[in-house]
LODO-948761 format. One record per residue (C-alpha): x, z, y. Coordinates in nm, 3 decimals, m for minus. Each point is the difference from the previous one (the first is absolute). Example, Ala and Ser with C-alpha at 12.3 -4.5 7.8 and 13.67 -1.06 7.14 Angstrom:
2
[atom [1.230 0.780 m0.450]];
[atom [0.137 m0.066 0.344]];
# end
This chain:
440
[atom [2.934 1.201 0.336]];
[atom [m0.336 0.197 0.070]];
[atom [m0.320 m0.179 m0.185]];
[atom [m0.163 m0.014 0.333]];
[atom [0.275 m0.233 0.104]];
[atom [m0.007 m0.199 m0.334]];
[atom [m0.398 m0.026 0.070]];
[atom [0.099 m0.121 0.364]];
[atom [0.246 m0.272 m0.095]];
[atom [m0.219 m0.130 m0.301]];
[atom [m0.300 m0.047 0.259]];
[atom [0.245 m0.120 0.237]];
[atom [0.155 m0.264 m0.217]];
[atom [m0.304 m0.077 m0.143]];
[atom [m0.173 m0.121 0.414]];
[atom [0.326 m0.163 0.025]];
[atom [m0.022 m0.227 m0.349]];
[atom [m0.370 m0.096 0.081]];
[atom [0.087 m0.080 0.432]];
[atom [0.273 m0.261 m0.190]];
[atom [m0.300 m0.222 m0.137]];
[atom [0.017 0.158 m0.323]];
[atom [m0.322 m0.083 m0.270]];
[atom [m0.113 0.371 0.079]];
[atom [0.036 0.061 m0.436]];
[atom [0.396 m0.088 m0.003]];
[atom [0.039 0.234 0.306]];
[atom [m0.136 0.312 m0.169]];
[atom [0.073 m0.064 m0.329]];
[atom [0.358 m0.073 0.145]];
[atom [0.051 0.384 0.159]];
[atom [m0.211 0.125 m0.242]];
[atom [0.284 m0.091 m0.243]];
[atom [0.287 0.031 0.164]];
[atom [m0.116 0.347 0.075]];
[atom [m0.082 0.120 m0.377]];
[atom [0.318 m0.132 m0.107]];
[atom [0.200 0.181 0.276]];
[atom [m0.176 0.294 m0.056]];
[atom [m0.094 0.022 m0.380]];
[atom [0.269 m0.199 m0.161]];
[atom [m0.061 m0.223 m0.304]];
[atom [m0.308 0.190 m0.084]];
[atom [m0.199 m0.162 0.304]];
[atom [m0.024 m0.335 m0.193]];
[atom [m0.275 0.175 m0.168]];
[atom [m0.215 0.080 0.327]];
[atom [m0.101 m0.383 0.013]];
[atom [m0.072 m0.045 m0.310]];
[atom [m0.255 0.307 0.028]];
[atom [m0.145 m0.109 0.254]];
[atom [m0.106 m0.355 m0.147]];
[atom [m0.185 0.235 m0.251]];
[atom [m0.144 0.164 0.237]];
[atom [m0.065 m0.316 0.182]];
[atom [m0.170 m0.144 m0.351]];
[atom [m0.218 0.315 m0.095]];
[atom [m0.166 m0.048 0.370]];
[atom [m0.338 m0.137 m0.117]];
[atom [m0.171 m0.033 0.308]];
[atom [0.302 m0.245 0.085]];
[atom [m0.198 m0.265 m0.184]];
[atom [m0.253 0.001 0.281]];
[atom [0.320 m0.168 0.247]];
[atom [m0.012 m0.366 m0.166]];
[atom [m0.390 m0.017 m0.102]];
[atom [m0.094 0.087 0.398]];
[atom [0.279 m0.239 0.100]];
[atom [m0.141 m0.284 m0.251]];
[atom [m0.355 0.024 0.196]];
[atom [0.047 m0.011 0.344]];
[atom [0.244 m0.275 m0.036]];
[atom [m0.191 m0.162 m0.244]];
[atom [m0.350 0.018 0.267]];
[atom [0.224 m0.126 0.279]];
[atom [0.209 m0.296 m0.195]];
[atom [m0.344 m0.110 m0.133]];
[atom [m0.141 m0.069 0.385]];
[atom [m0.263 0.343 m0.054]];
[atom [0.136 0.141 0.333]];
[atom [m0.106 m0.353 0.132]];
[atom [m0.326 0.006 m0.071]];
[atom [m0.044 0.360 0.118]];
[atom [0.138 m0.063 0.337]];
[atom [m0.217 m0.298 0.073]];
[atom [m0.283 0.263 m0.064]];
[atom [0.107 0.207 0.277]];
[atom [0.048 m0.284 0.195]];
[atom [m0.295 m0.079 m0.029]];
[atom [m0.194 0.302 0.051]];
[atom [0.227 0.203 0.237]];
[atom [0.029 m0.352 0.224]];
[atom [m0.279 0.070 0.256]];
[atom [0.178 0.344 0.106]];
[atom [0.275 0.022 0.267]];
[atom [0.304 0.100 m0.180]];
[atom [m0.194 m0.094 m0.373]];
[atom [0.301 m0.185 m0.144]];
[atom [0.199 0.318 0.049]];
[atom [m0.273 0.217 m0.128]];
[atom [m0.003 m0.252 m0.266]];
[atom [0.358 m0.001 m0.137]];
[atom [m0.003 0.359 0.009]];
[atom [m0.298 0.012 m0.272]];
[atom [0.206 m0.233 m0.151]];
[atom [0.325 0.173 0.007]];
[atom [m0.202 0.297 m0.141]];
[atom [m0.141 m0.210 m0.295]];
[atom [0.342 m0.149 m0.082]];
[atom [0.131 0.347 0.007]];
[atom [m0.257 0.091 m0.251]];
[atom [0.147 m0.261 m0.233]];
[atom [0.356 0.016 0.062]];
[atom [0.130 0.353 0.107]];
[atom [0.300 m0.204 0.192]];
[atom [0.006 m0.069 0.344]];
[atom [0.236 m0.296 m0.049]];
[atom [m0.274 m0.141 m0.129]];
[atom [m0.287 0.044 0.272]];
[atom [0.294 m0.091 0.210]];
[atom [0.055 m0.359 m0.166]];
[atom [m0.405 m0.057 0.004]];
[atom [0.005 0.078 0.388]];
[atom [0.230 m0.164 0.120]];
[atom [m0.048 m0.327 m0.174]];
[atom [m0.419 m0.007 m0.020]];
[atom [m0.112 0.243 0.283]];
[atom [0.258 m0.001 0.283]];
[atom [0.002 m0.437 0.035]];
[atom [m0.327 0.023 m0.032]];
[atom [m0.037 0.223 0.301]];
[atom [0.257 m0.138 0.158]];
[atom [m0.223 m0.360 m0.009]];
[atom [m0.311 0.147 0.204]];
[atom [0.182 0.160 0.244]];
[atom [0.069 0.351 m0.090]];
[atom [0.271 0.231 0.190]];
[atom [0.287 m0.092 m0.211]];
[atom [0.161 0.391 0.088]];
[atom [m0.317 0.204 m0.097]];
[atom [m0.076 m0.227 m0.337]];
[atom [0.380 0.018 m0.079]];
[atom [m0.059 0.333 m0.019]];
[atom [m0.337 m0.021 m0.152]];
[atom [0.229 m0.108 m0.336]];
[atom [0.226 0.207 0.016]];
[atom [m0.205 0.348 0.049]];
[atom [m0.272 m0.153 m0.268]];
[atom [0.316 m0.084 m0.276]];
[atom [0.114 0.396 0.058]];
[atom [m0.335 0.090 m0.150]];
[atom [0.149 m0.124 m0.353]];
[atom [0.253 0.306 m0.084]];
[atom [m0.360 0.267 0.063]];
[atom [m0.246 m0.180 m0.071]];
[atom [m0.080 0.045 m0.447]];
[atom [0.175 m0.141 m0.206]];
[atom [0.280 0.077 0.206]];
[atom [0.312 m0.095 m0.199]];
[atom [0.253 0.244 0.257]];
[atom [m0.289 0.290 m0.085]];
[atom [0.076 m0.094 m0.365]];
[atom [0.344 0.022 0.082]];
[atom [m0.015 0.328 0.185]];
[atom [m0.182 0.149 m0.271]];
[atom [0.253 m0.124 m0.333]];
[atom [0.295 0.149 0.247]];
[atom [m0.188 0.340 0.179]];
[atom [m0.212 0.021 m0.352]];
[atom [m0.341 0.020 0.164]];
[atom [m0.289 m0.184 m0.163]];
[atom [m0.049 m0.325 0.103]];
[atom [m0.339 m0.014 m0.026]];
[atom [m0.045 0.348 0.293]];
[atom [0.251 m0.219 0.183]];
[atom [m0.206 m0.287 m0.008]];
[atom [m0.312 0.199 0.064]];
[atom [0.165 0.181 0.318]];
[atom [0.118 m0.376 0.145]];
[atom [m0.379 m0.128 m0.010]];
[atom [m0.147 0.184 0.286]];
[atom [0.283 m0.016 0.225]];
[atom [0.099 m0.338 m0.043]];
[atom [m0.355 m0.132 0.065]];
[atom [m0.049 0.221 0.281]];
[atom [0.380 m0.153 0.156]];
[atom [m0.163 m0.372 m0.099]];
[atom [m0.343 0.172 0.239]];
[atom [0.256 0.089 0.277]];
[atom [0.155 m0.367 0.005]];
[atom [m0.330 m0.124 0.037]];
[atom [m0.145 0.192 0.255]];
[atom [0.314 m0.051 0.182]];
[atom [m0.026 m0.370 m0.009]];
[atom [m0.368 m0.005 0.059]];
[atom [0.064 0.247 0.348]];
[atom [0.273 m0.243 0.107]];
[atom [m0.179 m0.317 m0.044]];
[atom [m0.353 0.095 0.202]];
[atom [0.299 0.144 0.256]];
[atom [0.217 m0.359 m0.009]];
[atom [m0.208 m0.281 m0.113]];
[atom [0.211 m0.228 m0.004]];
[atom [0.260 0.210 m0.250]];
[atom [m0.264 m0.097 m0.301]];
[atom [m0.271 m0.293 0.054]];
[atom [m0.284 m0.081 m0.190]];
[atom [0.034 m0.240 m0.239]];
[atom [m0.202 m0.304 0.105]];
[atom [m0.403 m0.022 m0.071]];
[atom [m0.053 m0.300 m0.185]];
[atom [0.248 0.170 m0.253]];
[atom [m0.131 0.345 m0.077]];
[atom [m0.430 m0.130 0.036]];
[atom [0.014 m0.065 m0.365]];
[atom [m0.337 0.012 m0.175]];
[atom [m0.079 0.352 m0.123]];
[atom [0.016 m0.143 m0.351]];
[atom [0.348 m0.123 0.042]];
[atom [0.115 0.364 0.137]];
[atom [m0.134 0.113 m0.296]];
[atom [0.219 m0.204 m0.230]];
[atom [0.316 0.083 0.206]];
[atom [m0.077 0.353 m0.086]];
[atom [0.087 m0.104 m0.378]];
[atom [0.392 m0.004 0.100]];
[atom [m0.037 0.367 0.049]];
[atom [m0.146 0.077 m0.336]];
[atom [0.288 m0.089 m0.198]];
[atom [0.229 0.256 0.128]];
[atom [m0.270 0.317 0.116]];
[atom [m0.065 m0.058 m0.404]];
[atom [0.343 0.033 m0.097]];
[atom [0.063 0.254 0.201]];
[atom [m0.329 0.191 m0.118]];
[atom [0.109 m0.023 m0.383]];
[atom [0.353 0.056 0.045]];
[atom [m0.063 0.278 0.240]];
[atom [m0.378 0.135 m0.102]];
[atom [0.106 0.042 m0.382]];
[atom [0.304 0.204 0.037]];
[atom [m0.244 0.220 0.296]];
[atom [m0.228 0.024 m0.292]];
[atom [0.222 0.109 m0.253]];
[atom [m0.127 m0.295 m0.220]];
[atom [0.418 m0.143 0.028]];
[atom [0.347 0.168 0.056]];
[atom [0.221 m0.150 0.282]];
[atom [0.222 m0.241 m0.182]];
[atom [m0.381 m0.114 m0.199]];
[atom [m0.112 m0.044 0.379]];
[atom [0.269 m0.215 0.076]];
[atom [m0.037 m0.246 m0.294]];
[atom [m0.348 m0.026 0.059]];
[atom [0.120 m0.078 0.423]];
[atom [0.224 m0.282 m0.146]];
[atom [m0.233 m0.121 m0.284]];
[atom [m0.300 m0.050 0.229]];
[atom [0.246 m0.180 0.298]];
[atom [0.075 m0.232 m0.245]];
[atom [m0.348 m0.070 m0.156]];
[atom [m0.088 m0.048 0.386]];
[atom [0.235 m0.270 0.026]];
[atom [m0.077 m0.175 m0.339]];
[atom [m0.391 0.005 0.126]];
[atom [0.127 m0.172 0.332]];
[atom [0.150 m0.222 m0.164]];
[atom [0.323 0.112 0.146]];
[atom [0.186 0.056 m0.285]];
[atom [0.281 m0.235 m0.057]];
[atom [0.391 m0.021 m0.092]];
[atom [0.124 0.051 0.335]];
[atom [m0.227 0.284 0.078]];
[atom [0.087 0.206 m0.312]];
[atom [0.379 m0.143 0.040]];
[atom [0.000 0.141 0.394]];
[atom [m0.180 0.352 m0.082]];
[atom [0.192 0.033 m0.361]];
[atom [0.363 m0.038 0.209]];
[atom [m0.088 0.200 0.290]];
[atom [m0.125 0.247 m0.185]];
[atom [0.337 0.056 m0.225]];
[atom [0.176 0.046 0.331]];
[atom [m0.202 0.230 0.147]];
[atom [m0.058 0.232 m0.285]];
[atom [0.418 m0.046 m0.106]];
[atom [0.084 0.112 0.363]];
[atom [m0.229 0.281 m0.022]];
[atom [0.125 0.144 m0.397]];
[atom [0.389 m0.041 0.140]];
[atom [m0.084 0.190 0.378]];
[atom [m0.187 0.259 m0.224]];
[atom [0.327 0.036 m0.296]];
[atom [0.269 m0.006 0.274]];
[atom [m0.263 0.286 0.193]];
[atom [m0.009 0.219 m0.314]];
[atom [0.359 m0.046 m0.083]];
[atom [0.099 0.127 0.406]];
[atom [m0.259 0.279 m0.026]];
[atom [0.159 0.135 m0.254]];
[atom [0.313 0.009 0.110]];
[atom [m0.147 0.120 0.363]];
[atom [m0.185 0.303 m0.189]];
[atom [0.286 0.128 m0.212]];
[atom [0.246 0.052 0.317]];
[atom [m0.323 0.202 0.138]];
[atom [m0.019 m0.246 0.318]];
[atom [m0.380 0.079 m0.069]];
[atom [0.031 0.421 0.095]];
[atom [0.276 m0.095 0.252]];
[atom [m0.267 m0.155 0.196]];
[atom [m0.222 0.248 m0.057]];
[atom [0.239 0.224 0.110]];
[atom [0.111 m0.181 0.278]];
[atom [m0.354 m0.062 0.146]];
[atom [m0.179 0.335 m0.041]];
[atom [0.298 0.248 m0.027]];
[atom [0.290 m0.090 0.258]];
[atom [m0.262 m0.259 0.223]];
[atom [m0.222 0.281 m0.039]];
[atom [m0.295 m0.285 0.083]];
[atom [m0.395 0.075 m0.125]];
[atom [m0.149 m0.231 m0.259]];
[atom [m0.150 m0.217 0.246]];
[atom [0.299 m0.086 0.193]];
[atom [0.219 m0.090 m0.329]];
[atom [m0.299 m0.208 m0.037]];
[atom [0.001 m0.189 0.290]];
[atom [0.396 m0.055 m0.083]];
[atom [m0.094 m0.198 m0.279]];
[atom [m0.215 m0.220 0.175]];
[atom [0.232 m0.062 0.252]];
[atom [0.262 m0.086 m0.275]];
[atom [m0.246 m0.274 m0.119]];
[atom [m0.030 m0.134 0.329]];
[atom [0.398 m0.013 0.032]];
[atom [0.065 m0.118 m0.368]];
[atom [m0.323 m0.250 0.092]];
[atom [0.219 m0.196 0.226]];
[atom [0.242 m0.126 m0.268]];
[atom [m0.125 0.059 m0.337]];
[atom [m0.355 m0.100 m0.182]];
[atom [m0.234 0.251 m0.135]];
[atom [0.080 m0.011 m0.337]];
[atom [0.386 0.059 0.122]];
[atom [m0.088 0.300 0.175]];
[atom [m0.264 0.140 m0.264]];
[atom [0.338 m0.041 m0.256]];
[atom [0.225 0.168 0.277]];
[atom [m0.202 0.306 0.066]];
[atom [m0.288 0.068 m0.232]];
[atom [0.260 0.209 m0.197]];
[atom [0.065 0.222 0.263]];
[atom [m0.275 0.032 0.203]];
[atom [m0.307 0.070 m0.312]];
[atom [0.141 0.258 m0.124]];
[atom [0.066 0.123 0.365]];
[atom [m0.388 m0.060 0.093]];
[atom [m0.124 0.228 m0.304]];
[atom [0.244 0.248 0.073]];
[atom [m0.157 0.021 0.355]];
[atom [m0.332 0.005 m0.138]];
[atom [m0.118 m0.317 0.104]];
[atom [m0.215 m0.214 m0.267]];
[atom [0.241 m0.316 m0.172]];
[atom [m0.290 m0.200 0.045]];
[atom [m0.106 0.029 0.316]];
[atom [0.357 m0.041 0.172]];
[atom [0.015 m0.331 m0.295]];
[atom [m0.279 m0.170 0.274]];
[atom [0.257 0.191 0.322]];
[atom [0.289 m0.185 m0.143]];
[atom [m0.199 m0.302 m0.048]];
[atom [m0.141 m0.027 0.342]];
[atom [0.331 0.078 0.159]];
[atom [0.154 m0.285 m0.190]];
[atom [m0.278 m0.217 0.112]];
[atom [0.094 0.052 0.374]];
[atom [0.404 0.034 m0.070]];
[atom [0.060 m0.381 m0.101]];
[atom [m0.215 m0.158 0.251]];
[atom [0.195 0.259 0.235]];
[atom [0.252 m0.226 0.235]];
[atom [0.298 m0.105 0.001]];
[atom [0.086 m0.027 m0.388]];
[atom [m0.425 0.053 m0.146]];
[atom [0.036 m0.140 m0.376]];
[atom [m0.417 m0.196 0.109]];
[atom [0.205 m0.108 0.326]];
[atom [0.236 m0.225 m0.159]];
[atom [m0.228 m0.098 m0.322]];
[atom [m0.255 m0.132 0.312]];
[atom [0.267 m0.191 0.160]];
[atom [0.069 m0.155 m0.298]];
[atom [m0.356 m0.118 m0.038]];
[atom [m0.149 m0.058 0.351]];
[atom [m0.010 m0.297 0.121]];
[atom [0.231 m0.118 0.224]];
[atom [m0.123 0.095 0.291]];
[atom [m0.001 0.352 m0.032]];
[atom [0.296 0.170 0.101]];
[atom [0.153 0.298 m0.113]];
[atom [m0.041 0.127 0.352]];
[atom [m0.296 m0.097 m0.058]];
[atom [m0.114 0.178 m0.354]];
[atom [0.216 0.298 0.170]];
[atom [m0.301 0.031 0.262]];
[atom [m0.267 m0.062 m0.246]];
[atom [0.031 0.283 m0.178]];
[atom [0.010 0.294 0.234]];
[atom [m0.367 0.036 0.014]];
[atom [m0.047 0.039 m0.339]];
[atom [0.277 0.225 m0.041]];
[atom [m0.167 0.240 0.248]];
[atom [m0.332 m0.022 m0.206]];
[atom [0.148 0.050 m0.327]];
[atom [0.206 0.299 0.156]];
[atom [m0.339 0.123 0.082]];
[atom [m0.082 m0.043 m0.355]];
[atom [0.263 0.208 m0.101]];
[atom [m0.080 0.314 0.203]];
[atom [m0.377 m0.075 m0.072]];
[atom [0.131 0.056 m0.426]];
[atom [0.322 0.301 0.127]];
[atom [m0.308 0.204 0.173]];
[atom [m0.309 m0.072 m0.216]];
[atom [0.191 0.011 m0.350]];
[atom [m0.329 m0.043 m0.182]];
[atom [m0.061 m0.344 0.123]];
[atom [0.273 m0.055 m0.249]];
[atom [m0.090 0.292 m0.301]];
[atom [m0.388 m0.028 0.029]];
[atom [m0.037 m0.330 m0.244]];
[atom [0.245 0.154 m0.241]];
[atom [m0.133 0.342 m0.016]];
[atom [m0.340 m0.140 0.002]];
[atom [0.035 m0.229 m0.289]];
[atom [0.264 0.213 m0.218]];
[atom [m0.219 0.316 0.045]];
[atom [m0.283 m0.179 m0.200]];
# end
């Protein structure tokens, strides 16, 4: 059997395992272990052992549980609820104002957590019922929550970009900075769409009743305090890192400590909050570690049989594709896989293949990390099997059907596609900030 055939069989076997509903790390790990034993014999038992030590030697991996902990303790302690009340009062007089406030809430949650699941949970449980109660169109606001939650994997501290940095061997700090401006740009495009749409069709996003938002100025200013805590945590966490005072790991520790202190000062650091936060943090962190371990083992076998060079030869030599045509094919493959897999599974499957090829073609791997992340956002909100669609169905109220969820995401996917095209055509949107910071 040729090496190309082995690579195709491995890839197809892994996809087949994933489609059976097996856990991602189990499917990838099983295929890599079976292929290693068949190809290399008994000596292959050393491969997962070496992968495990490589994993434990990655110092930046310490950031993962700390960022997850920070996000969960802020959400479990109810600080996110306070934020939404602030947006509710300040933006309630604008047509579609609560939807705009929800997008802003999602940006803040993304900056506190780095995971799209947390934003989805908060948006579906806090913002969605509130907007439904106030007469907002259910299809539009369902799309708002899904689109806003997708910002969690792009706005720093993005956990997905941390994983990309580990697998692609790229500086996490540069990836965070590269994702910041595209993430804020996408949030701004969402807000522009909501405001324009509600201006044209006011019934989609009515204003909040005047008596609810017509509070004394002193009361409104008091509500602004809800945004001070997340801002201070984000400033100390990211600002100290950008100023070179703390390392990436130290910044994550600052964020986790700041979130704990904030919950304590608010009087919400009780036993239940701590237990829920620790349990969820442990579950997410262990899941990611197993996935990375399986991906490293799979990548070692795949690279050992020359799969990366085979794909490079196929695209460039046999098919005679230009670098930009290869890039577009890669992005289209993410869209197809995103209908069946989540972002992490896609990353560990194709990063070992695509990243070396991207570097060979002369593209910047930092810029490509942002492209990958935006494409993943689009992919797992695309019918019929987008990951976020079913997550939304599990969390949404009963009156919102799966068909409503499918319809709701169409305009937001188009907006995200515009953002993707802008980053492709103008790479400096992603690269300017990391180049500026790291050149100082």
